[in-house]
Every structure is written in C-alpha cells, then in structure tokens.
C-alpha positions as CSV (number, residue, x, y, z in Angstrom):
1,M,5.9,14.0,-7.8
2,V,4.7,12.8,-4.7
3,I,2.7,10.1,-5.4
4,N,6.2,8.8,-7.4
5,E,8.2,9.2,-4.2
6,I,5.7,7.1,-2.1
7,L,6.5,4.4,-5.0
8,T,10.1,4.6,-4.9
9,I,9.9,4.0,-1.2
10,A,7.1,1.6,-1.1
11,F,9.6,-0.1,-4.2
12,F,13.0,-0.5,-1.7
13,T,10.5,-1.7,1.4
14,F,9.3,-4.2,-0.8
15,Q,12.7,-5.3,-2.3
16,G,14.4,-5.6,1.6
17,F,10.9,-7.4,2.8
18,L,11.8,-9.8,-0.1
19,G,15.2,-10.8,0.5
20,A,13.7,-11.5,4.2
21,F,11.6,-13.7,2.4
22,V,14.1,-15.4,1.0
23,S,16.5,-15.4,3.6
24,V,13.6,-17.1,5.9
25,L,12.4,-19.5,2.9
26,F,15.9,-20.7,2.3
27,K,16.7,-21.0,6.4
28,S,13.4,-22.6,7.2
29,R,13.0,-26.3,7.6
30,N,9.4,-26.9,7.4
31,P,6.4,-24.7,6.3
32,Q,5.9,-23.9,10.1
33,Y,8.8,-22.0,10.5
34,M,7.9,-19.3,7.9
35,K,4.7,-18.4,9.9
36,S,6.9,-17.9,13.3
37,W,7.2,-14.8,15.2
38,K,10.9,-15.4,14.6
39,A,10.9,-15.1,10.4
40,V,8.5,-12.5,11.2
41,K,10.9,-9.9,13.1
42,R,13.0,-11.0,9.8
43,Y,10.2,-10.2,7.6
44,I,10.1,-7.0,9.3
45,T,13.4,-6.2,9.8
46,G,14.1,-6.8,6.3
47,A,11.4,-4.2,5.2
48,I,12.6,-1.6,7.9
49,V,16.2,-2.5,6.3
50,G,14.7,-1.5,2.4
51,Y,13.2,1.3,3.9
52,I,16.6,2.4,5.1
53,F,18.7,1.6,2.1
54,Y,16.3,4.0,0.1
55,F,17.7,7.0,2.0
56,L,21.3,6.0,0.4
57,H,20.4,4.8,-3.1
58,S,21.5,6.1,-5.9
59,E,19.8,6.9,-9.6
60,Y,21.0,3.3,-11.0
61,N,17.7,1.2,-10.9
62,F,19.1,-2.2,-11.1
63,P,21.7,-2.3,-8.8
64,N,20.1,-0.4,-6.1
65,A,17.2,-3.6,-6.1
66,V,19.9,-6.0,-6.2
67,T,21.6,-3.9,-3.1
68,C,18.6,-3.5,-1.5
69,F,17.1,-7.3,-2.1
70,V,20.9,-8.7,0.2
71,F,20.4,-5.9,2.4
72,G,17.4,-7.3,3.2
73,Y,18.6,-10.8,2.8
74,A,21.1,-10.6,5.4
75,G,19.6,-7.6,7.1
76,E,19.6,-8.8,10.5
77,D,23.3,-10.6,11.1
78,I,24.2,-6.8,9.4
79,I,22.3,-5.0,12.3
80,K,23.1,-8.2,14.9
81,N,27.2,-7.7,13.7
82,L,27.3,-4.0,14.1
83,V,25.3,-3.9,17.7
84,E,28.1,-6.1,18.6
85,I,31.1,-3.9,17.2
86,I,29.3,-0.9,19.4
87,L,28.9,-2.5,23.2
88,E,32.3,-3.5,22.6
89,R,34.2,-0.6,21.7
90,R,31.6,0.8,24.8
91,K,33.0,-1.6,27.1
92,K,36.8,-0.4,26.2
C-alpha cells in the first residue's frame, strides 16, 4: 500500500521533470544550455510542480499524466505569473 503511493508520487514527479526537460530541449540553442543553471532550475521546478500535482490528481491515469507533463512544461512560467499577480494585489 505504501509502496503504491511512493510509486505514484515518483510517477508524477518524473512526469513534471519530463515536461520541464522537453521545455528546456525546445528552448535550447546549443547542448551547453541543457547543463546551465537556468536549465537545472527549470528541471527542479518541473519536478516540484509534478509533486504538487500529485495532490491534485483524479483517479483517471492518462489525463493526469498529460496534465502533469504540461504543468512541468510550463511550471516556471505559471509560478512567475502567480507571483506577479500576488505582488500586484499586495500593492493595492
């Protein structure tokens, strides 16, 4: 039972990481960018977003995998936009 939950968490974390990896792959102009600190931050953010999505998933497996991948792909952009919205509301 516990192993099943751990595997599910690992699955979502990997899906988020995979989405971030594909995002970096599409945005990179040379292979050195894949190892840069900016790319590593995106990998970590994708994995964290995948872990957070674990708590939001439903019982349907395929849509969860796709949605988690998309969240990992756009995770850094989503977080930046949320932070900007929060900071704007605090200024008012």
